[in-house]
RODO-2510 file (C-alpha; in nm, 4 decimals, decimal comma):
residues 401
     n   res          X          Y          Z
     1     m    -2,8523     1,8267    -0,2435
     2     v    -3,1764     1,8620    -0,4382
     3     s    -3,2845     2,1784    -0,6125
     4     s    -3,5467     2,2915    -0,8628
     5     k    -3,5442     2,5486    -1,1393
     6     g    -3,7303     2,6541    -1,4518
     7     s    -4,0724     2,6976    -1,2925
     8     t    -4,1839     2,9918    -1,5107
     9     w    -4,4948     2,8929    -1,7058
    10     g    -4,4988     3,0013    -2,0699
    11     r    -4,7254     2,9653    -2,3706
    12     a    -5,0085     2,7151    -2,3741
    13     m    -4,9778     2,4038    -2,5903
    14     t    -5,1061     2,0505    -2,6237
    15     d    -4,9029     1,8470    -2,3784
    16     a    -4,9068     1,5374    -2,1638
    17     a    -4,6331     1,5014    -1,9056
    18     i    -4,6133     1,1264    -1,9171
    19     a    -4,4104     0,8267    -1,8161
    20     v    -4,0845     0,8823    -1,9986
    21     t    -4,0482     0,6297    -2,2783
    22     q    -3,9345     0,6699    -2,6368
    23     s    -4,2946     0,7624    -2,7253
    24     a    -4,2891     1,0332    -2,4595
    25     v    -3,9627     1,1726    -2,5943
    26     e    -4,1050     1,1841    -2,9458
    27     q    -4,4299     1,3397    -2,8253
    28     f    -4,2628     1,6100    -2,6190
    29     t    -4,0229     1,6892    -2,9029
    30     e    -4,3013     1,7118    -3,1621
    31     q    -4,5248     1,9260    -2,9437
    32     y    -4,2485     2,1586    -2,8336
    33     l    -4,1170     2,2109    -3,1879
    34     a    -4,4717     2,2750    -3,3081
    35     s    -4,5294     2,5247    -3,0257
    36     i    -4,2356     2,7401    -3,1381
    37     g    -4,3411     2,7345    -3,5038
    38     c    -4,1363     2,4507    -3,6530
    39     s    -4,2784     2,2204    -3,9219
    40     i    -4,2385     1,8408    -3,9104
    41     e    -4,2749     1,5920    -4,1957
    42     k    -4,2686     1,2246    -4,0922
    43     q    -4,1503     0,9330    -4,3007
    44     g    -4,1656     0,6283    -4,0794
    45     g    -3,9091     0,6689    -3,8041
    46     r    -3,7496     0,9731    -3,9661
    47     w    -3,8655     1,3299    -3,9242
    48     a    -3,7744     1,6265    -4,1405
    49     v    -3,7868     1,9271    -3,9073
    50     t    -3,7695     2,2817    -4,0412
    51     v    -3,6823     2,5684    -3,8063
    52     p    -3,7917     2,8926    -3,9761
    53     e    -3,5939     3,2136    -3,9532
    54     g    -3,7002     3,4353    -3,6663
    55     t    -3,8074     3,1421    -3,4460
    56     e    -3,7626     3,2137    -3,0747
    57     t    -3,5205     2,9300    -3,0115
    58     e    -3,1536     2,8556    -2,9656
    59     l    -3,1796     2,5936    -3,2422
    60     a    -3,0107     2,6947    -3,5633
    61     t    -3,2499     2,7804    -3,8467
    62     g    -3,2738     2,5297    -4,1304
    63     q    -3,3644     2,1618    -4,1607
    64     y    -3,2872     1,8679    -3,9322
    65     i    -3,3371     1,4986    -4,0096
    66     l    -3,4250     1,3173    -3,6870
    67     r    -3,3893     0,9396    -3,6534
    68     c    -3,6271     0,8160    -3,3839
    69     g    -3,5389     0,5494    -3,1321
    70     d    -3,4097     0,2239    -3,2806
    71     e    -3,4588     0,3334    -3,6417
    72     q    -3,1625     0,2023    -3,8409
    73     s    -2,8981     0,4557    -3,9339
    74     t    -2,8125     0,5349    -4,2945
    75     e    -2,5040     0,6782    -4,4539
    76     n    -2,6479     1,0281    -4,4018
    77     e    -2,4144     1,1916    -4,1530
    78     d    -2,6594     1,4812    -4,1115
    79     e    -2,9142     1,2652    -3,9300
    80     e    -2,9706     1,3380    -3,5622
    81     p    -3,0755     1,0485    -3,3344
    82     l    -3,3769     1,1198    -3,1140
    83     h    -3,4019     0,9252    -2,7873
    84     p    -3,3911     1,0145    -2,4145
    85     e    -3,0108     1,0387    -2,4043
    86     s    -2,9518     1,1942    -2,7468
    87     s    -2,7831     1,5310    -2,7717
    88     f    -3,0686     1,6724    -2,9825
    89     f    -3,3275     1,5867    -2,7175
    90     q    -3,1064     1,7340    -2,4462
    91     t    -3,0863     2,0505    -2,6581
    92     i    -3,4669     2,0545    -2,6837
    93     l    -3,4953     2,0252    -2,3076
    94     e    -3,2461     2,3039    -2,2521
    95     d    -3,4191     2,5213    -2,5108
    96     s    -3,7541     2,4680    -2,3384
    97     s    -3,6142     2,5718    -2,0006
    98     g    -3,8048     2,8751    -1,8758
    99     r    -4,0950     2,8182    -2,1186
   100     c    -4,2308     2,5050    -1,9474
   101     p    -4,5114     2,4203    -2,1917
   102     v    -4,8477     2,3702    -2,0270
   103     g    -5,1883     2,2392    -2,1220
   104     n    -5,5215     2,1007    -2,0021
   105     i    -5,6903     1,7725    -2,0832
   106     s    -5,9995     1,5846    -1,9587
   107     i    -6,0246     1,2141    -1,8802
   108     d    -6,3726     1,0848    -1,7954
   109     a    -6,5350     0,7463    -1,7633
   110     g    -6,6402     0,7523    -2,1273
   111     s    -6,2905     0,8138    -2,2650
   112     t    -6,0993     0,5385    -2,0818
   113     d    -6,1547     0,1742    -2,0008
   114     i    -6,1855     0,0759    -1,6349
   115     a    -5,8410    -0,0419    -1,5265
   116     i    -5,8195    -0,3785    -1,3534
   117     p    -5,5690    -0,3568    -1,0636
   118     n    -5,2530    -0,5695    -1,0872
   119     w    -5,3494    -0,7870    -0,7911
   120     l    -5,6666    -0,8852    -0,9753
   121     r    -5,5326    -0,8967    -1,3307
   122     t    -5,2732    -1,1617    -1,2343
   123     s    -5,5268    -1,3590    -1,0286
   124     d    -5,7071    -1,6789    -1,1240
   125     v    -6,0253    -1,5179    -0,9927
   126     e    -6,2444    -1,4054    -1,2815
   127     v    -6,3833    -1,0520    -1,3190
   128     s    -6,7303    -1,1104    -1,4571
   129     e    -6,8429    -0,7482    -1,4570
   130     v    -6,7097    -0,4074    -1,3604
   131     d    -6,8849    -0,0739    -1,3235
   132     f    -6,7603     0,2762    -1,2340
   133     s    -6,9805     0,5308    -1,0577
   134     p    -6,8280     0,8818    -1,0734
   135     y    -6,9193     1,1104    -0,7829
   136     y    -6,6836     1,4087    -0,8035
   137     d    -6,4931     1,6097    -1,0616
   138     r    -6,1278     1,6336    -0,9614
   139     t    -5,8182     1,8043    -1,1016
   140     a    -5,4619     1,6790    -1,1101
   141     l    -5,1326     1,8097    -1,2442
   142     v    -4,8873     1,5916    -1,4310
   143     f    -4,5310     1,7218    -1,4432
   144     l    -4,2442     1,6097    -1,6621
   145     f    -3,9127     1,6581    -1,4840
   146     t    -3,5484     1,6260    -1,5756
   147     l    -3,3148     1,5114    -1,2999
   148     d    -2,9493     1,6026    -1,3370
   149     i    -2,7377     1,3809    -1,1132
   150     e    -2,3865     1,5176    -1,1095
   151     t    -2,0633     1,5467    -0,9185
   152     v    -1,8516     1,8588    -0,9245
   153     s    -1,5582     1,7038    -1,1054
   154     d    -1,6406     1,3771    -1,2778
   155     y    -1,9684     1,3031    -1,4502
   156     q    -2,3331     1,3914    -1,5047
   157     t    -2,6403     1,1779    -1,5658
   158     e    -2,9695     1,3255    -1,6870
   159     l    -3,2933     1,1338    -1,6320
   160     l    -3,6550     1,2032    -1,7283
   161     r    -3,9438     1,1260    -1,4953
   162     s    -4,3100     1,2231    -1,4706
   163     v    -4,5410     1,2395    -1,1701
   164     a    -4,9125     1,3119    -1,1275
   165     v    -5,0635     1,4742    -0,8172
   166     d    -5,4182     1,5658    -0,7155
   167     v    -5,4448     1,9436    -0,6812
   168     r    -5,6713     1,9425    -0,3747
   169     s    -5,5542     1,6419    -0,1708
   170     e    -5,1896     1,6546    -0,2934
   171     v    -5,1978     1,2736    -0,3207
   172     v    -4,9622     1,1332    -0,5851
   173     l    -5,1492     0,9398    -0,8574
   174     p    -4,9055     0,6914    -1,0161
   175     g    -5,1448     0,5576    -1,2822
   176     l    -5,2452     0,8895    -1,4330
   177     a    -4,9241     0,9566    -1,6275
   178     d    -4,9479     0,6145    -1,7949
   179     t    -5,3080     0,6848    -1,8920
   180     l    -5,1996     1,0110    -2,0546
   181     l    -4,9363     0,8264    -2,2556
   182     e    -5,2034     0,5915    -2,3870
   183     k    -5,4569     0,8688    -2,4476
   184     t    -5,2220     1,1087    -2,6246
   185     s    -4,9773     0,8711    -2,7931
   186     l    -4,8710     0,9842    -3,1371
   187     e    -5,0060     0,6681    -3,2963
   188     r    -5,3576     0,7749    -3,1948
   189     g    -5,3263     1,1265    -3,3245
   190     t    -5,3062     1,4568    -3,1458
   191     t    -5,5269     1,5201    -2,8437
   192     e    -5,6592     1,8730    -2,8191
   193     s    -5,6142     2,0618    -2,4937
   194     d    -5,6878     2,4010    -2,3466
   195     a    -5,4821     2,6348    -2,1335
   196     p    -5,4675     2,5326    -1,7651
   197     r    -5,6685     2,7183    -1,5027
   198     i    -5,4411     2,6631    -1,2042
   199     e    -5,2523     2,9582    -1,0570
   200     t    -4,8748     2,9644    -1,0948
   201     s    -4,8171     2,9856    -0,7181
   202     r    -5,0243     2,6711    -0,6599
   203     a    -4,8432     2,4835    -0,9364
   204     e    -4,5075     2,5801    -0,7888
   205     k    -4,6195     2,4579    -0,4457
   206     l    -4,7153     2,1232    -0,5945
   207     i    -4,3783     2,1013    -0,7685
   208     d    -4,2126     2,1355    -0,4286
   209     h    -4,4512     1,8752    -0,2877
   210     v    -4,3779     1,6062    -0,5486
   211     r    -4,0046     1,6691    -0,5815
   212     p    -3,9161     1,4069    -0,3144
   213     t    -4,1356     1,1537    -0,4962
   214     v    -3,9513     1,2173    -0,8224
   215     v    -3,6150     1,1791    -0,6491
   216     e    -3,7215     0,8567    -0,4762
   217     e    -3,8213     0,7077    -0,8123
   218     v    -3,4591     0,7292    -0,9253
   219     r    -3,3075     0,6532    -0,5842
   220     p    -3,1416     0,3292    -0,7089
   221     t    -2,9656     0,5255    -0,9851
   222     i    -2,8637     0,7976    -0,7394
   223     n    -2,7304     0,5318    -0,5021
   224     d    -2,5301     0,3670    -0,7809
   225     i    -2,3732     0,7003    -0,8794
   226     h    -2,3111     0,7813    -0,5138
   227     q    -2,1340     0,4481    -0,4647
   228     e    -1,9231     0,5094    -0,7736
   229     a    -1,8352     0,8578    -0,6497
   230     s    -1,7562     0,7183    -0,3040
   231     r    -1,5234     0,4578    -0,4550
   232     a    -1,3489     0,7316    -0,6535
   233     a    -1,3158     0,9398    -0,3364
   234     d    -1,1868     0,6407    -0,1395
   235     a    -0,9247     0,5733    -0,4075
   236     e    -0,8136     0,9368    -0,4017
   237     v    -0,7957     0,9385    -0,0206
   238     e    -0,5878     0,6196    -0,0262
   239     e    -0,3574     0,7661    -0,2907
   240     y    -0,3109     1,0758    -0,0742
   241     r    -0,2453     0,8588     0,2334
   242     q     0,0235     0,6659     0,0460
   243     m     0,1806     0,9893    -0,0759
   244     q     0,1938     1,1168     0,2820
   245     q     0,3417     0,7871     0,3995
   246     q     0,6080     0,8189     0,1328
   247     r     0,6683     1,1767     0,2398
   248     m     0,7082     1,0644     0,6024
   249     e     0,9625     0,7993     0,5013
   250     e     1,1568     1,0608     0,3063
   251     l     1,1520     1,2951     0,6068
   252     e     1,2700     1,0172     0,8379
   253     e     1,5616     0,9545     0,6013
   254     t     1,6338     1,3265     0,6165
   255     v     1,6300     1,3122     0,9979
   256     a     1,8756     1,0242     0,9928
   257     s     2,1046     1,2119     0,7522
   258     l     2,0910     1,5354     0,9554
   259     s     2,1529     1,3483     1,2817
   260     s     2,4557     1,1787     1,1267
   261     r     2,5977     1,5100     1,0058
   262     i     2,5406     1,6701     1,3485
   263     d     2,7257     1,3796     1,5116
   264     e     3,0177     1,4373     1,2751
   265     l     3,0227     1,8069     1,3630
   266     n     3,0180     1,7199     1,7330
   267     r     3,3304     1,5144     1,6804
   268     e     3,4924     1,7991     1,4864
   269     i     3,4134     2,0423     1,7707
   270     n     3,5910     1,8167     2,0169
   271     q     3,8919     1,7928     1,7880
   272     e     3,9224     2,1560     1,6715
   273     s     4,1830     2,3665     1,8517
   274     g     4,1583     2,6865     1,6487
   275     r     3,8990     2,9437     1,7628
   276     e     3,7785     3,0467     1,4163
   277     e     3,7395     2,6868     1,3004
   278     h     3,5581     2,6046     1,6233
   279     v     3,3100     2,8918     1,5775
   280     e     3,2477     2,7936     1,2146
   281     v     3,1649     2,4343     1,3091
   282     l     2,9303     2,5542     1,5843
   283     k     2,7425     2,7678     1,3292
   284     k     2,7056     2,4700     1,0948
   285     r     2,5798     2,2506     1,3779
   286     k     2,3283     2,5172     1,4845
   287     g     2,1958     2,5418     1,1307
   288     l     2,1616     2,1652     1,0997
   289     k     1,9858     2,1424     1,4381
   290     s     1,7390     2,4102     1,3279
   291     e     1,6734     2,2192     1,0069
   292     l     1,6351     1,8977     1,2064
   293     d     1,3780     2,0593     1,4347
   294     e     1,1720     2,1714     1,1339
   295     v     1,1777     1,8252     0,9770
   296     e     1,0846     1,6559     1,3054
   297     a     0,7992     1,9045     1,3516
   298     e     0,6705     1,8202     1,0026
   299     i     0,6924     1,4480     1,0843
   300     e     0,4982     1,5032     1,4053
   301     d     0,2328     1,7013     1,2180
   302     l     0,2049     1,4284     0,9538
   303     r     0,1812     1,1616     1,2214
   304     n    -0,0977     1,3466     1,4014
   305     r    -0,2943     1,4054     1,0810
   306     r    -0,2470     1,0422     0,9813
   307     e    -0,3802     0,9222     1,3167
   308     q    -0,6865     1,1423     1,2632
   309     g    -0,7306     1,0139     0,9073
   310     f    -0,6264     1,3394     0,7329
   311     p    -0,9699     1,4990     0,8040
   312     d    -0,9188     1,8238     0,6096
   313     k    -0,7991     1,6465     0,2972
   314     q    -1,0743     1,3856     0,3228
   315     r    -1,3338     1,6630     0,3487
   316     e    -1,1897     1,8374     0,0442
   317     i    -1,1855     1,5165    -0,1610
   318     r    -1,5327     1,3996    -0,0597
   319     d    -1,6819     1,7440    -0,1225
   320     r    -1,5366     1,7279    -0,4714
   321     h    -1,7050     1,3888    -0,5282
   322     s    -2,0354     1,4777    -0,3604
   323     i    -2,3634     1,4203    -0,5473
   324     e    -2,5979     1,7003    -0,6478
   325     v    -2,9449     1,6253    -0,7829
   326     v    -3,1094     1,9109    -0,9747
   327     v    -3,4829     1,8626    -1,0397
   328     t    -3,6200     2,0805    -1,3224
   329     p    -3,9875     2,0895    -1,4332
   330     r    -4,0101     2,0761    -1,8136
   331     s    -4,3835     2,0571    -1,8810
   332     m    -4,7152     2,0598    -1,6954
   333     t    -5,0540     1,9169    -1,7878
   334     e    -5,3694     1,9997    -1,5945
   335     v    -5,5918     1,6908    -1,5992
   336     d    -5,9626     1,6925    -1,5182
   337     y    -6,0749     1,3482    -1,4046
   338     e    -6,3637     1,1836    -1,2210
   339     s    -6,3450     1,0286    -0,8760
   340     g    -6,5879     0,7729    -0,7404
   341     e    -6,6208     0,3999    -0,6825
   342     a    -6,5686     0,0952    -0,9013
   343     e    -6,7620    -0,2240    -0,8371
   344     f    -6,5975    -0,5504    -0,9438
   345     e    -6,8125    -0,8626    -0,9719
   346     l    -6,5787    -1,1557    -0,9008
   347     a    -6,6218    -1,5282    -0,9692
   348     d    -6,4163    -1,8207    -0,8406
   349     g    -6,5835    -2,1476    -0,9291
   350     s    -6,9081    -2,1500    -0,7323
   351     w    -6,7993    -1,8571    -0,5187
   352     r    -6,9187    -1,5040    -0,5995
   353     e    -6,8116    -1,1741    -0,4464
   354     s    -6,8916    -0,8070    -0,5117
   355     l    -6,6009    -0,5736    -0,4334
   356     t    -6,6425    -0,1943    -0,4204
   357     v    -6,3309     0,0256    -0,4059
   358     g    -6,2358     0,3892    -0,4580
   359     y    -6,1541     0,4635    -0,8207
   360     g    -6,0548     0,7531    -1,0453
   361     s    -6,0926     0,7760    -1,4227
   362     g    -5,7458     0,7420    -1,5682
   363     v    -5,6068     0,6883    -1,2178
   364     g    -5,7290     0,3375    -1,1378
   365     v    -5,8074     0,1933    -0,7951
   366     t    -5,7245     0,4543    -0,5326
   367     e    -5,7315     0,2478    -0,2142
   368     d    -5,5565    -0,0617    -0,0847
   369     v    -5,7442    -0,3914    -0,0545
   370     y    -5,6497    -0,6474     0,2092
   371     c    -5,6826    -1,0222     0,2517
   372     e    -5,9846    -1,0932     0,4738
   373     n    -5,8040    -1,3839     0,6394
   374     c    -5,4488    -1,2627     0,7147
   375     n    -5,4900    -0,8861     0,6520
   376     q    -5,1977    -0,8680     0,4068
   377     r    -5,2263    -0,6070     0,1345
   378     l    -5,3080    -0,7410    -0,2105
   379     s    -5,0473    -0,6521    -0,4728
   380     e    -4,8989    -0,7712    -0,8005
   381     q    -4,6588    -0,9830    -0,5949
   382     n    -4,9397    -1,1046    -0,3668
   383     p    -5,2494    -1,1272    -0,5890
   384     l    -5,5979    -1,2432    -0,4980
   385     r    -5,5980    -1,6223    -0,4780
   386     s    -5,9445    -1,7347    -0,3830
   387     l    -6,2945    -1,6243    -0,2809
   388     s    -6,3384    -1,9206    -0,0482
   389     g    -6,4475    -1,7670     0,2810
   390     g    -6,3851    -1,4124     0,1537
   391     l    -6,0947    -1,2449    -0,0244
   392     r    -5,7863    -1,4656     0,0180
   393     c    -5,4361    -1,3646    -0,0901
   394     s    -5,1699    -1,5892    -0,2424
   395     e    -4,9586    -1,5783     0,0736
   396     c    -5,2496    -1,6396     0,3094
   397     r    -5,1701    -1,9422     0,5258
   398     g    -5,5362    -1,9990     0,5889
   399     a    -5,6255    -2,0302     0,2198
   400     d    -5,7234    -2,3710     0,0934
   401     n    -5,4589    -2,5530    -0,1105
***
């Protein structure tokens, strides 16, 4: 199950919903605390945060000492670690729920270097010159999400992920979040931004559109948790099956005991001569037969349920260990960028080639490029190998050795 919450947009602030690293955690924390009126004094990897009285927050007023990332701990027990899994950062995320800080930022050809695609950066082919020609102004949204992966009874894992999407085409732009991290990293100072122009209804539609992408990014983690939950469910089902097997053995012993007692009463009936004694024995035998019928009926019911695999109990156990993934938007950045074409001048010994591809400022190359000999897509795993006879990939069988 996948759900989304917290899509109410609140006050404007400088923000970049970026690939979630320690820098992103620190940036989001700093910007959110600043947006609610807190002051921050930095001394290396330690921050002194003051939450004034009257601040609209669930954080207690007063001062916090935050220790960022791998910063070494001291003897100060009042220090709070700050990293993606720390309790303080989780509190910040929870406190920001419903506010969803938003902002606007521009990335143009003059503010970012032209990004060389992975399949070319890892190639032996040289890039002698590159030029970007912007044709259109485009807008994208970059969302920072939390993903709560939880089971009803056992455990919960919270992950942070960001995703960028073009507002008009709804195409996901993987490189844009990384560009924002570089552009707005704390080491380079604060990047100013304006309030976004996009309507709330459109933003919410795009959240719904990119939610599957966010989930797929953490699919391996979800699968690992699902496997762990399945193993726990399997163990519980097996434990229940063994308990029912033990119960059946106990009932079969009871059947044997009741049958033996009934046989004894049958012998007494044949031997009794007195009427009252005879009637009393008959009553006892009737009671034991009734009890025997109930036990045999329970055995038959257990046997039938066992043959079917105890479906009701299995359903109850597996429902209790089922996985729920809750996707919550935490921040949104409206990004204005330029779309056009990039021309790469390539050199490979005496061979020269001019390659023109779709490109976006801050986004990178926006279209796939294929080997001109075998038609395989160029990638980081299959980079450009040669210009001999056209673009040749590393896996191309026709390429010269």
